[in-house]
C-alpha positions as CSV (number, residue, x, y, z in Angstrom):
1,X,123.6,50.7,182.7
2,X,121.9,52.5,179.9
3,X,123.2,53.0,176.6
4,X,124.5,56.4,177.3
5,X,126.3,55.1,180.3
6,X,127.8,52.3,178.3
7,X,129.1,54.6,175.7
8,X,130.9,56.9,178.4
9,X,132.3,53.8,179.9
10,X,134.1,52.4,176.9
11,X,137.7,51.3,177.4
12,X,140.6,53.4,175.9
13,X,142.1,50.2,174.3
14,X,142.2,48.5,170.9
15,X,139.5,46.1,170.1
16,X,136.2,45.4,168.2
17,X,132.8,46.9,168.5
18,X,129.5,45.4,167.4
19,X,126.6,47.8,166.7
20,X,123.4,45.9,167.6
21,X,119.7,46.7,166.4
22,X,116.5,46.5,168.5
23,X,116.0,42.7,168.0
24,X,119.8,42.1,169.0
25,X,120.8,41.6,165.2
26,X,124.3,42.7,164.5
27,X,124.3,45.7,162.1
28,X,128.0,46.6,161.9
29,X,131.3,45.3,163.1
30,X,134.3,47.6,163.1
31,X,137.7,47.7,164.7
32,X,139.5,50.4,166.5
33,X,142.8,51.8,167.8
34,X,141.0,53.2,170.9
35,X,137.5,51.9,171.3
36,X,136.3,55.0,173.2
37,X,137.3,57.4,170.8
38,X,135.9,55.4,167.6
39,X,132.6,54.4,169.1
40,X,131.6,57.8,170.5
41,X,132.4,59.5,167.1
42,X,129.3,57.8,165.9
43,X,127.0,59.5,168.1
44,X,128.5,63.0,167.8
45,X,126.6,65.3,165.6
46,X,128.6,65.6,162.4
47,X,127.7,66.8,158.8
48,X,130.6,64.6,157.5
49,X,128.6,61.4,158.1
50,X,127.5,59.5,155.1
51,X,123.8,58.9,154.6
52,X,124.5,55.2,155.2
53,X,126.3,55.7,158.4
54,X,123.5,57.9,159.4
55,X,121.0,55.3,158.6
56,X,122.8,52.5,160.5
57,X,123.5,54.9,163.7
58,X,119.5,55.6,163.7
59,X,118.9,52.0,164.1
60,X,121.6,51.1,167.0
61,X,120.2,50.6,170.4
62,X,123.2,48.8,171.9
63,X,126.9,48.4,171.4
64,X,129.1,45.4,172.6
65,X,133.0,45.8,172.6
66,X,135.8,43.3,172.8
67,X,139.2,44.7,173.8
68,X,142.2,43.1,172.3
69,X,146.0,43.3,173.0
70,X,146.9,44.9,169.8
71,X,145.5,46.4,166.6
72,X,146.5,43.4,164.5
73,X,144.6,41.0,167.1
74,X,141.5,43.5,166.5
75,X,141.8,43.2,162.7
76,X,142.0,39.4,163.0
77,X,138.8,39.2,165.3
78,X,137.0,41.8,163.2
79,X,137.4,39.6,160.0
80,X,136.2,36.5,162.1
81,X,132.9,38.2,163.3
82,X,132.2,39.7,159.8
83,X,132.6,36.3,158.3
84,X,130.4,34.8,161.2
85,X,127.4,37.5,161.3
86,X,127.4,39.1,157.7
87,X,126.3,42.4,159.1
88,X,124.0,44.4,157.0
89,X,126.1,47.7,157.0
90,X,129.6,46.0,156.5
91,X,131.1,46.0,153.1
92,X,130.9,42.2,152.3
93,X,133.1,40.5,149.8
94,X,131.1,38.4,147.4
95,X,132.1,35.1,145.7
96,X,133.6,33.5,148.4
97,X,134.9,30.5,146.4
98,X,137.9,28.3,147.4
99,X,140.1,28.1,144.1
100,X,142.1,24.9,143.7
101,X,145.8,24.6,144.6
102,X,148.3,21.9,143.7
103,X,149.9,20.6,146.9
104,X,153.2,18.9,147.0
105,X,154.2,17.4,150.3
106,X,157.9,17.2,150.2
107,X,158.3,15.6,153.6
108,X,157.0,12.3,152.3
109,X,159.3,9.6,151.0
110,X,157.1,9.5,147.6
111,X,155.3,12.7,147.5
112,X,152.5,13.0,144.7
113,X,150.7,16.3,143.6
114,X,147.3,16.6,144.9
115,X,144.6,19.1,144.0
116,X,143.1,20.7,147.3
117,X,140.8,23.7,148.0
118,X,142.4,25.0,151.2
119,X,146.0,25.7,152.2
120,X,147.0,24.5,155.4
121,X,150.2,25.1,157.5
122,X,151.2,21.6,157.1
123,X,154.8,21.8,155.8
124,X,153.7,21.0,152.3
125,X,154.3,23.2,149.3
126,X,151.2,25.1,147.6
127,X,151.0,26.3,144.1
128,X,148.2,28.4,143.0
129,X,145.4,29.4,143.1
130,X,144.2,28.1,139.9
131,X,141.0,30.3,139.0
132,X,140.0,28.3,136.0
133,X,140.0,24.5,136.9
134,X,140.5,23.6,133.3
135,X,143.9,25.5,133.6
136,X,144.7,23.4,136.7
137,X,144.0,20.0,135.1
138,X,146.0,21.1,131.9
139,X,149.0,21.8,134.0
140,X,148.6,18.4,135.6
141,X,148.5,16.7,132.1
142,X,151.6,18.9,131.2
143,X,153.6,17.7,134.1
144,X,152.9,14.1,133.7
145,X,154.0,14.4,130.1
146,X,157.2,16.0,131.3
147,X,157.7,14.0,134.5
148,X,156.6,10.4,134.9
149,X,154.7,10.9,138.3
150,X,152.5,8.2,139.7
151,X,148.8,8.9,139.3
152,X,147.4,6.5,141.8
153,X,146.6,6.3,145.5
154,X,148.5,3.2,146.6
155,X,151.2,2.9,149.1
156,X,154.6,3.4,147.7
157,X,157.1,1.2,149.5
158,X,158.9,-0.7,146.8
159,X,157.2,-4.0,147.5
160,X,154.4,-4.3,144.9
161,X,154.8,-7.5,142.8
162,X,154.2,-5.7,139.5
163,X,153.7,-2.4,137.8
164,X,150.5,-1.1,136.3
165,X,149.5,0.0,132.8
166,X,150.9,3.4,133.5
167,X,154.5,1.8,133.6
168,X,153.9,0.3,130.3
169,X,152.9,3.4,128.5
170,X,155.9,5.3,130.1
171,X,153.8,7.5,132.5
172,X,155.4,6.2,135.5
173,X,158.5,4.7,136.5
174,X,156.9,2.1,139.0
175,X,158.6,3.2,142.3
176,X,155.9,1.1,143.9
177,X,157.8,-2.0,142.6
178,X,161.4,-0.6,143.5
179,X,162.0,0.0,139.8
180,X,162.5,3.6,140.5
181,X,164.7,4.3,143.8
182,X,163.6,6.8,146.7
183,X,166.7,9.0,145.7
184,X,165.8,9.0,142.0
185,X,162.2,9.8,142.9
186,X,163.1,12.6,145.1
187,X,165.3,14.1,142.3
188,X,162.5,14.2,140.1
189,X,160.3,15.9,142.4
190,X,162.6,18.6,143.1
191,X,162.5,19.2,139.1
192,X,158.8,19.4,139.5
193,X,159.0,21.8,142.1
194,X,161.4,24.0,140.1
195,X,158.9,23.9,137.3
196,X,155.9,25.0,139.4
197,X,157.9,27.8,141.1
198,X,158.7,29.3,137.7
199,X,162.4,28.4,137.9
200,X,162.5,27.1,134.4
201,X,166.0,28.4,133.6
202,X,167.5,26.5,136.6
203,X,165.6,23.5,135.6
204,X,166.7,23.7,132.0
205,X,170.4,24.1,133.2
206,X,170.2,21.1,135.3
207,X,168.7,18.8,132.7
208,X,171.3,20.0,130.0
209,X,174.1,19.1,132.4
210,X,172.4,15.8,133.0
211,X,172.0,15.1,129.4
212,X,175.6,15.9,128.6
213,X,176.7,13.5,131.5
214,X,174.5,10.8,130.1
215,X,176.1,11.3,126.4
216,X,179.4,11.4,127.8
217,X,179.1,8.2,129.4
218,X,177.8,6.8,126.2
219,X,174.1,6.4,127.6
220,X,172.6,7.7,124.3
221,X,169.1,6.3,125.0
222,X,169.0,8.1,128.5
223,X,170.4,11.4,127.0
224,X,167.7,11.2,124.0
225,X,164.8,11.0,126.7
226,X,166.3,14.1,128.4
227,X,166.6,15.9,125.2
228,X,163.0,15.3,124.4
229,X,162.0,16.4,127.9
230,X,164.1,19.6,127.7
231,X,162.2,20.4,124.3
232,X,158.9,19.9,125.9
233,X,159.5,22.1,128.9
234,X,161.0,24.9,126.6
235,X,157.8,24.8,124.5
236,X,155.6,24.9,127.8
237,X,157.7,27.9,129.3
238,X,157.6,29.9,126.1
239,X,153.8,29.8,126.4
240,X,153.5,31.6,129.8
241,X,153.3,35.2,129.6
242,X,156.2,37.2,131.4
243,X,155.2,40.2,133.2
244,X,158.5,40.8,134.9
245,X,162.2,40.0,134.5
246,X,162.7,40.2,138.4
247,X,161.0,36.8,138.8
248,X,159.1,37.9,141.9
249,X,155.8,36.8,143.3
250,X,153.3,39.5,143.4
251,X,149.4,40.3,143.4
252,X,148.0,43.2,141.4
253,X,144.7,44.5,142.7
254,X,142.6,47.1,140.9
255,X,138.9,48.3,141.6
256,X,135.9,49.8,139.4
257,X,132.9,51.2,141.2
258,X,129.4,51.5,139.9
259,X,126.7,52.8,142.3
260,X,126.6,50.7,145.4
261,X,128.7,47.6,143.8
262,X,132.6,47.6,143.3
263,X,134.2,45.1,141.1
264,X,137.8,44.2,141.9
265,X,140.2,42.3,139.9
266,X,143.5,40.5,141.3
267,X,146.1,39.2,139.0
268,X,148.3,36.5,140.3
269,X,151.9,36.7,139.2
270,X,154.4,33.9,140.3
271,X,157.9,34.1,139.6
272,X,157.6,36.8,137.1
273,X,154.7,35.0,135.1
274,X,151.2,35.7,135.2
275,X,149.2,32.5,136.1
276,X,145.7,33.6,136.3
277,X,143.3,36.2,137.7
278,X,140.1,36.4,140.1
279,X,137.2,38.8,139.7
280,X,135.3,39.5,143.0
281,X,132.6,41.9,144.1
282,X,131.8,44.0,147.2
283,X,128.4,45.2,148.0
284,X,126.9,48.3,149.7
285,X,129.9,50.6,149.0
286,X,128.1,53.7,148.8
287,X,129.4,56.3,151.1
288,X,132.7,54.2,151.5
289,X,135.9,55.6,150.4
290,X,138.1,54.1,147.9
291,X,140.8,53.6,150.7
292,X,138.3,51.9,153.0
293,X,137.1,49.7,150.1
294,X,140.8,48.6,149.2
295,X,141.7,48.1,153.1
296,X,138.3,45.9,153.5
297,X,139.2,44.0,150.5
298,X,142.7,43.2,151.5
299,X,141.3,42.0,154.9
300,X,138.6,39.7,153.7
301,X,140.5,38.5,150.7
302,X,143.8,37.4,152.5
303,X,141.8,36.3,155.6
304,X,140.9,33.0,153.7
305,X,143.3,30.6,152.2
306,X,144.8,32.7,149.5
307,X,148.7,32.2,149.2
308,X,150.1,35.6,150.2
309,X,153.0,36.9,147.8
310,X,156.0,39.1,149.1
311,X,154.5,42.0,147.2
312,X,151.0,43.4,146.6
313,X,150.5,46.1,143.9
314,X,147.6,48.6,144.6
315,X,146.8,51.9,142.7
316,X,146.9,54.1,146.1
317,X,148.5,54.3,149.5
318,X,146.3,53.2,152.5
319,X,146.4,54.8,156.0
320,X,146.4,51.5,157.5
321,X,149.2,50.0,155.3
322,X,151.7,49.5,158.2
323,X,148.7,47.6,160.2
324,X,147.9,45.6,157.1
325,X,151.6,44.7,156.2
326,X,152.3,43.7,159.7
327,X,149.1,41.4,159.7
328,X,149.9,39.9,156.3
329,X,153.5,39.3,157.3
330,X,152.2,37.2,160.2
331,X,150.0,35.2,158.0
332,X,152.6,34.6,155.3
333,X,155.6,34.0,157.7
334,X,157.7,36.7,155.8
335,X,157.9,40.3,155.0
336,X,154.9,41.7,152.7
337,X,155.0,45.1,150.8
338,X,152.0,47.1,149.9
339,X,153.3,49.2,147.2
340,X,151.7,51.7,144.7
341,X,153.0,52.5,141.0
342,X,152.0,55.5,138.8
343,X,154.4,54.7,136.0
344,X,156.5,51.7,134.4
345,X,155.7,48.1,134.4
346,X,153.7,48.4,137.7
347,X,151.4,51.0,136.2
348,X,150.7,48.8,133.3
349,X,149.8,45.7,135.4
350,X,147.4,48.2,137.3
351,X,145.7,49.2,134.0
352,X,145.3,45.6,133.0
353,X,143.8,44.7,136.4
354,X,141.5,47.7,136.0
355,X,140.3,46.9,132.7
356,X,139.5,43.3,133.8
357,X,137.6,44.6,136.7
358,X,135.7,46.8,134.5
359,X,134.7,44.1,132.1
360,X,133.7,41.9,134.9
361,X,131.5,44.3,136.8
362,X,129.7,45.3,133.4
363,X,129.0,41.7,132.8
364,X,127.7,41.1,136.5
365,X,125.4,44.1,136.5
366,X,124.1,43.3,133.1
367,X,123.3,39.7,134.7
368,X,121.8,41.4,137.8
369,X,119.6,43.6,135.8
370,X,118.4,40.7,133.7
371,X,117.4,38.9,137.1
372,X,115.7,41.8,138.3
373,X,113.5,42.2,135.3
374,X,112.8,38.5,135.7
375,X,111.6,39.2,139.4
376,X,109.5,42.2,138.4
377,X,107.9,40.0,135.7
378,X,107.2,37.4,138.2
379,X,105.6,39.9,140.8
380,X,103.5,41.2,138.1
381,X,102.5,37.7,136.7
382,X,101.6,36.4,140.1
383,X,100.2,39.3,141.7
384,X,102.6,39.3,144.6
385,X,102.6,41.8,147.3
386,X,106.2,42.6,147.2
387,X,109.2,41.9,144.8
388,X,110.4,38.4,145.4
389,X,114.1,39.1,146.1
390,X,114.3,36.4,148.6
391,X,112.5,33.1,147.5
392,X,112.3,30.1,149.7
393,X,111.5,26.7,148.1
394,X,110.4,23.5,150.0
395,X,109.9,20.1,149.1
396,X,109.5,16.5,151.0
397,X,111.1,13.4,150.4
398,X,110.2,10.0,151.8
399,X,109.8,6.4,151.0
400,X,106.4,5.0,152.2
401,X,106.8,7.5,155.1
402,X,110.2,6.0,156.1
403,X,113.2,8.3,156.7
404,X,111.4,11.3,155.8
405,X,113.0,14.6,155.3
406,X,112.2,18.1,154.2
407,X,114.3,20.6,152.4
408,X,114.6,24.3,152.1
409,X,116.5,26.2,149.2
410,X,117.0,29.8,148.8
411,X,117.4,32.2,146.0
412,X,118.3,35.7,146.4
413,X,118.0,38.0,143.3
414,X,117.4,35.0,141.4
415,X,120.5,33.1,142.2
416,X,120.9,30.2,144.7
417,X,122.2,31.0,148.1
418,X,123.4,27.8,149.1
419,X,124.7,28.7,152.4
420,X,121.1,29.5,153.6
421,X,119.9,25.9,152.5
422,X,118.5,23.6,155.3
423,X,117.5,20.1,155.6
424,X,114.7,19.0,158.1
425,X,114.5,15.7,159.6
426,X,110.6,14.9,160.2
427,X,110.1,14.3,163.8
428,X,106.3,14.4,164.6
429,X,104.6,13.0,161.5
430,X,104.3,9.1,160.8
431,X,103.4,7.4,157.6
432,X,103.2,8.9,154.2
433,X,101.7,12.1,155.2
434,X,103.2,14.8,153.0
435,X,100.7,17.3,153.8
436,X,101.5,17.0,157.5
437,X,105.3,16.7,157.0
438,X,105.1,20.0,155.1
439,X,103.2,21.7,157.8
440,X,106.0,20.5,160.3
441,X,108.9,21.9,158.2
442,X,107.1,25.3,157.9
443,X,106.3,25.5,161.5
444,X,110.0,25.0,162.3
445,X,111.0,27.5,159.7
446,X,108.5,30.2,161.2
447,X,109.9,29.6,164.6
448,X,113.4,30.1,163.3
449,X,112.3,33.4,162.1
450,X,111.9,34.7,165.4
451,X,115.6,34.4,166.2
452,X,117.7,37.8,166.1
453,X,119.0,38.7,162.6
454,X,116.9,35.9,160.7
455,X,115.9,37.0,157.2
456,X,112.3,36.4,156.3
457,X,111.4,35.4,152.7
458,X,109.5,37.6,150.2
459,X,107.9,34.4,148.6
460,X,107.5,30.8,149.8
461,X,107.2,28.2,146.9
462,X,106.0,24.6,147.9
463,X,106.3,21.7,145.4
464,X,102.7,20.9,144.9
465,X,99.2,21.9,144.2
466,X,96.1,22.9,146.3
467,X,96.7,20.5,149.1
468,X,100.2,21.7,149.9
469,X,99.2,25.2,149.7
470,X,96.4,24.7,151.8
471,X,98.5,23.0,154.6
472,X,101.1,25.7,154.6
473,X,98.3,28.4,154.7
474,X,96.9,26.7,157.9
475,X,100.5,26.8,159.5
476,X,100.5,30.6,158.6
477,X,97.2,31.2,160.4
478,X,98.1,29.4,163.3
479,X,101.3,31.5,163.8
480,X,99.7,34.8,162.6
481,X,102.1,35.2,159.8
482,X,99.9,38.0,158.2
483,X,100.6,38.9,154.8
484,X,103.4,36.6,153.3
485,X,103.3,35.6,149.7
486,X,102.7,31.8,149.3
487,X,102.5,29.7,145.9
488,X,102.5,26.0,145.0
489,X,104.1,25.1,141.5
490,X,102.7,21.8,139.9
491,X,102.4,20.5,136.5
492,X,99.0,19.1,136.0
493,X,98.8,15.3,134.8
494,X,98.5,15.4,131.1
495,X,99.4,19.2,130.8
496,X,102.4,20.6,129.3
497,X,102.5,23.8,131.2
498,X,103.2,24.7,134.7
499,X,100.4,26.0,136.9
500,X,100.7,28.2,140.2
501,X,98.4,27.8,143.0
502,X,97.7,30.8,145.2
503,X,95.7,30.5,148.5
504,X,93.7,33.4,147.7
505,X,92.7,32.4,144.2
506,X,90.1,29.8,143.2
507,X,91.9,28.9,139.9
508,X,95.5,28.4,139.1
509,X,97.6,30.7,137.2
510,X,98.9,29.0,133.8
511,X,102.4,30.1,133.3
512,X,103.7,30.9,130.0
513,X,106.3,28.3,128.9
514,X,109.0,30.3,127.4
515,X,109.0,33.1,130.2
516,X,112.3,33.6,132.3
517,X,109.9,34.0,135.3
518,X,108.6,30.6,134.7
519,X,112.0,29.1,134.3
520,X,113.2,30.7,137.7
521,X,110.2,29.1,139.5
522,X,110.9,25.7,137.9
523,X,114.5,26.2,138.9
524,X,113.6,26.9,142.5
525,X,111.2,23.8,142.5
526,X,113.6,21.4,141.0
527,X,116.5,22.6,143.3
528,X,114.2,22.0,146.3
529,X,113.6,18.6,145.1
530,X,117.0,17.7,144.3
531,X,118.1,18.9,147.7
532,X,115.4,16.7,149.3
533,X,116.2,13.8,147.4
534,X,119.9,13.7,147.6
535,X,119.6,14.2,151.6
536,X,117.0,11.4,151.7
537,X,119.2,9.0,150.0
538,X,122.0,9.9,152.3
539,X,119.7,9.2,155.5
540,X,118.5,5.8,154.0
541,X,122.0,4.9,153.2
542,X,123.0,5.7,156.7
543,X,120.1,3.7,158.3
544,X,120.8,0.7,156.1
545,X,124.4,0.4,157.3
546,X,123.8,1.6,160.9
547,X,124.9,-0.7,163.6
548,X,122.3,-2.1,166.0
549,X,124.6,-0.9,168.7
550,X,123.8,2.7,167.8
551,X,120.4,2.3,168.9
552,X,121.4,1.5,172.5
553,X,121.9,4.2,175.2
554,X,125.3,4.1,176.9
555,X,126.9,2.8,174.0
556,X,128.9,5.2,172.2
557,X,131.4,5.3,169.3
558,X,134.4,4.1,171.7
559,X,132.3,1.2,173.1
560,X,130.9,0.2,169.8
561,X,134.5,-0.1,168.4
562,X,135.8,-2.0,171.2
563,X,133.1,-4.5,171.1
564,X,133.3,-5.0,167.4
565,X,137.2,-5.4,167.7
566,X,136.6,-7.7,170.4
567,X,134.1,-10.2,168.9
568,X,134.2,-9.3,165.3
569,X,130.3,-9.2,164.4
570,X,127.0,-8.2,165.9
571,X,126.1,-12.1,166.0
572,X,129.1,-12.9,168.2
573,X,128.3,-10.0,170.5
574,X,124.7,-11.2,170.7
575,X,126.1,-14.8,171.8
576,X,128.5,-13.5,174.3
577,X,127.8,-13.7,177.9
578,X,127.4,-10.9,180.3
579,X,130.8,-11.7,181.7
580,X,132.5,-11.5,178.5
581,X,130.9,-8.4,177.5
582,X,131.9,-6.7,180.8
583,X,135.5,-7.5,180.3
584,X,135.5,-5.8,177.0
585,X,138.0,-2.7,177.2
586,X,136.0,0.4,177.9
587,X,132.8,-1.6,179.0
588,X,131.4,-1.8,182.6
589,X,128.9,-4.0,184.2
590,X,125.9,-1.8,183.6
591,X,126.8,-1.2,180.0
592,X,127.4,-4.8,179.3
593,X,124.1,-5.5,181.1
594,X,122.2,-3.1,178.8
595,X,123.8,-4.5,175.4
596,X,123.1,-8.3,176.7
597,X,119.5,-7.3,177.5
598,X,118.4,-5.4,174.5
599,X,120.5,-7.7,171.8
600,X,119.0,-10.9,173.5
601,X,115.3,-9.7,173.9
602,X,114.7,-7.1,171.2
603,X,116.9,-8.7,168.3
604,X,118.1,-5.6,166.9
């Protein structure tokens, strides 16, 4: 079936379509209510198509479609595929950090607060996100001043012999020893829950009632403790900014565009109080409408582990609002409203988010322009054939040739792109041969560049001088790589400056010490070294503590555990008879014979 026949045979059903280039790379992922109508519209002559869409369509040689049962299913699948492939022509959300939350597992007998990065549907309560980690830990310190929560990881069952120092300084009531009953502990946790939910008024009323009761019962010391606690809570509560008297949970989203980049600020309001904000960025938004950008942002932002409020405030109505509300409601487990506001308190919140988005985008663009200036200076300084937008740095780490590993780090636009970092376990080189190891790593990397969608580097940097550069150049020749910029960065013994070695220059280039371009190259080199050394240490550590049983074929994880549980040590397994080994759970005669033979003869 040729391309045109495939277009004509598209199903009249909701689903997702993938536009592919000539090397099989995914150019664009989209969803459709009716696949046939949506995909065909791309290939019909239209003056309304943006230059970006026209450029994308000109590269399409194949279309793959996946039909779904509903539009919501298509939306979910579209998000998953965009996250998997990062297509060139999709609007992609940048800064995919997982901000911390406070987790409170109320279903436990003695729940403790935990700092986590992902929200799971495990029955626990999650509070956040805390965009600034400092604010999170300040909240934890405040909670432990207000409520004597245990700050340890020991099992709490009331049987401990004696309390720790936290009890002595009145930071814990020692439930581990039985000093604080389970019922009393649960009451305290419910107070913590009220505080984190922003229900300060309810909490204070409960504490005042309890204080009065203690005073009426002549328990003046307990009443005084409650009085002090009430004062601290009132002071902490006054410091939080009130944005609404309705005590609702809502997110406020506003966007600023400049060129091909959009900056979006999200304000987080919980129980009527602003608890933080998050600034994110969307690239390649040229030719994309504001409505489409807001829709894409909501899809990608709430597709992650963000806690979804009941109300999301945006500055304009979206054509796909009903679909988004349905999807968000399923994820939240309750109704979600996408609302707009042109006046009143809602408009003021949108203005606040808009101003924060503007400031954040200006700061990002200034930093990006500075990085681009550095890259242009680097191109000029080293006489590179192209602007080094993507730099790959390589290094080798080994100890006398043992447990050798290679590292690849990636900088895009002068910024580390850690999702593209790679480790290489050296497979073909024995002994302390750094040149050979570097050649193996680059050969494997060049092979990987042949895969569809692989992004080639503009500049390859190796840690070293003439020898390392010559080794990599030979790999280039063998693989017919053609013109690819290659440099080695080294500090000569006795020299204070950094020198760059190029394969086509007889003498190294001495870099100016104070130049930002020099600092960028040093950062790439040092990051490659750090990444290689850290992985080498991990590999050495794993090898040091590896069980000899791991080197025996047919003996997997289950059998290793069974043998160690049965005999207690490798020495006892070695001394065991063949019959004893065969009678071990999960073992059979062939596996027992293998263990008996190898441990006896090879002395692993």
